[in-house]
N, C-alpha and C positions, 0 to 999 in steps of 0.2 A: 487709916492704916489697918492692914489685915491683922498684923500681930501686935501684941501689947508692946509698948515702948515707953521709955521715960526720957524726957529732955532735961538736961542739967547744964549749968554753966561750963563752958569749955575749960576754964581755968581750974575746975575741980577734977580734971583728968590728968593723969601722968603724961607729960609731953612726949615721952618715948612711945607710949601707946598711940598717940595721935600721929606721930611720924610713921609708925609702922602701918597704920590704917591708910595714910596718904600714899605710902609706897605701894600698898596692895591695890589701891584704887587707880593710881595714875602712873605707877612705875618709879623705879629708883632714880630715873633721870629727870624727874618732874621739876627739879629746882633750876634747870636750864631754860625753862619756859619764860616767855615774856612777862606773864603776870607776876612772877617772882621778882623780876627786875623792877617792875612798877612799885612794888611795896618793899623793896630792899631796905633793910635796916629798921623796919617798923615792927611794932608789936600789934597783934590783933586787938580790936576794941572789945574789952571783956563783956560789956553790956549787950553786944550784938553777936557774940560768938558762942555757939552751943555744941554740945555732944548729945548723941542719941544712944541710949542703952537698949538692947533688945530685951525680951522677956526674961532671959537668963542673966541679965545685968552685965552683958558683955558689950564693949564698945562696937557699935554697928555703923555709926556715921558721925560726921562733924560738918559744921559750917563756921567759917571765919569771916570777919569783916574788918576792913583796914582803913585808916585815915589817909586818903590820897587827895591829889589835887590835879586839876586840869589847868595848866599855865598857858594863858593866851599869848598871842604874839607881842603884846605890850608888857609882858612879864607879870601880869596880874593872875594870882592863883585863885581858882574857884574850887572850894572844898567839895569832895565827893566821898562816898563810902564805897570802897571796892569790896564786892561780894566774892568770896571764894578763897580757897577751894571749898566747894560743896562736894563732899565725898561720902559714899556709902559703899561698904564692903561688897565686892561683886556677888557673893552668895546671899546678900541681904537685899539686893535690888528688886524692884518691882513690887515692893510692899508698901509704898507710900512714904518711906522714910525721908527721901529727898524733899518731898512736898512738905512734910512736917517741919523739917529744918528751915526751909524757906519761910514758912508761916511763922515760925518762932522769931526769926530775924525781923520780918515785917511787923510783927506784933510788938517788938521791942523798940522800933523807931519812934521818935518823938513826933506825934501828930501835929504839934504846934509849929515845928520847924524841921520837917524831914529833909535831910540832905539827899540830893540825887544819888542813886546807886548805879554803879558801873560794874561790868564784869566782862570777861572773855570766856565765851562758852557756846554750847550747842544751841543755835537759834530754835530748832524744833522743840527743845525742852524749855528754854527760858522765856520765849515769847508768851507762854501761858501765864507767866507771872507779871507781864506788863513790860518786859524788856524789849528794846527795839534798837536796830542799827540805823534807823532813819536819820538821826541827828549826830552821828559820830563819824561821818565820812571824812571830815577834815581834821580829825584828831590823830595824833601820832603816839607811838609807843616806843620805848627804848629796846626794841628788838622786833623780830618778825611777828606779824599777826595777820589774820584773815579779817578783812574789813566787815564781813557779815557776822563775825563772831564777837566783835567789839560792840557791846550794847549798853544802853542806859535806860534806867527807869526813873521817871521824873514827872511830877504832876503837870509841870509846864516846861517842856524841854526847850521852848523858844528862848528862855532866859539864859541858856547855856551858850558859851562861846562856840562859834562854828568851827574854829581852829584852835589847836593847842597841843601841848605835850602832857601826857599822863606821867605822874611820878609821885613820890612820897610827899605828904603834906608836911609843911613846916621845915623844909630843907632848902 
């Protein structure tokens, strides 16, 4: 990162400030997006969700992770971690903050039993972190999505179902 920044747990930040940052990064209509439908009614995973404060200790970015599942055609749920939104204030972009947030999440994953991570995002950005749409072509979402933007990161993606519906885990 070019500028000094501090990572802290997301739950240490006022939720209203997080919502304001997300509105600035993605627009006030962001809650109509398919990713919000997938994680509807869930709370982010505190151990995998972070905030980034700039050198003036102002909120500059956030990353959230959610407990979701891919339910296969036989109604068997496969737990996943949904990454996102990954948000950096527009005026704070291109400083490495997004990369730092992704590194914090990956560093907090349990190496002994890491769950696959899924997201809907820009392939040009997220493929550098190991995400790919190669194994998600038969997956469905509860709303519109671009198949190239639905990506998974998994040590062995062959273990994942080829088909299924993404949604909240445990419902």
